[in-house]
C-alpha positions, 0 to 999 in steps of 0.5 A: 252607632248613630242610632244609639246616639240619636235615639236618647238625644231625640227622647230629650228634644221630645221631652223638653218640647212636650213640657215647654208646650205644656207649660205654655198651654197653661196661659196660651191661648189667652182666649177661646177659640171657636170652629164652626161655633164649637170651642176648641179643647184646651182653649182658652189656657189653664190659667185664663179659664180658671182665673176665677177659681184661682182668685178664690183660692189665692183669697182664701189662702191669704185670709186663712193662712197668711194674714190670720189675726194670730199672725198679725196680732204676734207681728204688731205686738212684737218686742221690735214693734213695741220698741219702734212705736215707742221711738216714733211716738217719743220722737213725734212728741218731742217735735210738737213741743217745738212746734209752731202749729196750733192743735188744728193745724197739726191734726190737719197735717195728718187727716184731711181738712174736710174730714177734720172739719166734719168731725169737729162739727159732729162732735160738737153737735153731739156733745151740745145735744148731750149736755143739753139734755143732761141739764134738762133732765136735771130739772133746773127749775125744781132745784132753783125753786127748792133752794129759793123756797127754803131761804124764803121760808127761813126768812119769812118765819121770822116775821109776822107777815110771813106767818100770815102768808103760810106755806100754801101761798108760797108753794103756788108761786113756786110752782109757776116759777118752777114751770116758767124756768123748765119751759125757758131752759127746754126751749133754749138750753141747746142754743146756749149750750151749743154756743158755749161748746163751739166757743170752747172748741174753737179756743181749743183748736187755736191753742199752740201744740207746745201747750197741748203737749205739756198739758197732755204730758202733765196728765200722763196721756203723752207718754209712750208707755201709755200710748203703747198700752192704748194701741195694744188694747186696740190690736188685741180687742179689734183687730180680729173684727177689723180683719173680718170687716175687711173681708180680705179674701173678697178683696183678693179675689176681686183684685186678681179677677180685675187683672188682665190675663197678661198681668195674671200670667205675669204674676204667676211667672214672677212667683214660679218661673224658676219652678216652670223651668225646671219643669221643662228641663226635667222633661229633657232629662226624662226623654234622655233617660228614656232613650237611653233605656230604649238603647239598652233594651235594643243591645240587649 
């Protein structure tokens, strides 16, 4: 009778211990063991040995199956997201109406001051360059001289002196004046335009937020519906390119590869602890069943 009882129990213990060792060997040993310069088989454990492969697999799953543009776009543009976005924007707009901040100080609460200053300087320079180039391209010297010539000819045509001077004399003077004006503007336009842009920029930065908010609301810009439309347009047009530039698979792979073996073990166990425990217990059950089968066969 003792043999009949012991056989299934021993089978259960063997099955339990065998699966427990197998699960432990997924993570242990954490480093390879060498004897006489030869690496012992099954060292390091399966997970430490395949950490790079695991990292690539997880990164690929995250990018191609979890955080896809379609999935994120659906979540970011859902009805719930729209309502929450509009609610937050309206709350923020209302807070700006009572704010004592200037436009500059309000933005500096959101963006680092160094980055904001760099952006302002860059924008001022770009706008100054653009405007000065446009002014020069308009050939202001020709515009001015043409207008002056037209008025001069009208006036001189009414007098004997003007008829004696003739058109060729005026055209020669006009050409010299036009060259002088164009040269002066080419040399000084950037400086004058730059000063004007900086002056307007400083005045804009110092405007109180209630005034800025009122102006933007009047123009229909500070409207939650309008802002949601801009947000939706950016998500629809730019999200795939943004996710592609982020290279999520590489980011995840690098993060996992940078983890210590202990951290990887903790990560895997946090996800599959119950499943691995079930495998160990299943080994005991299978061992018990096989032991009972042996007892039945022995009795028969």
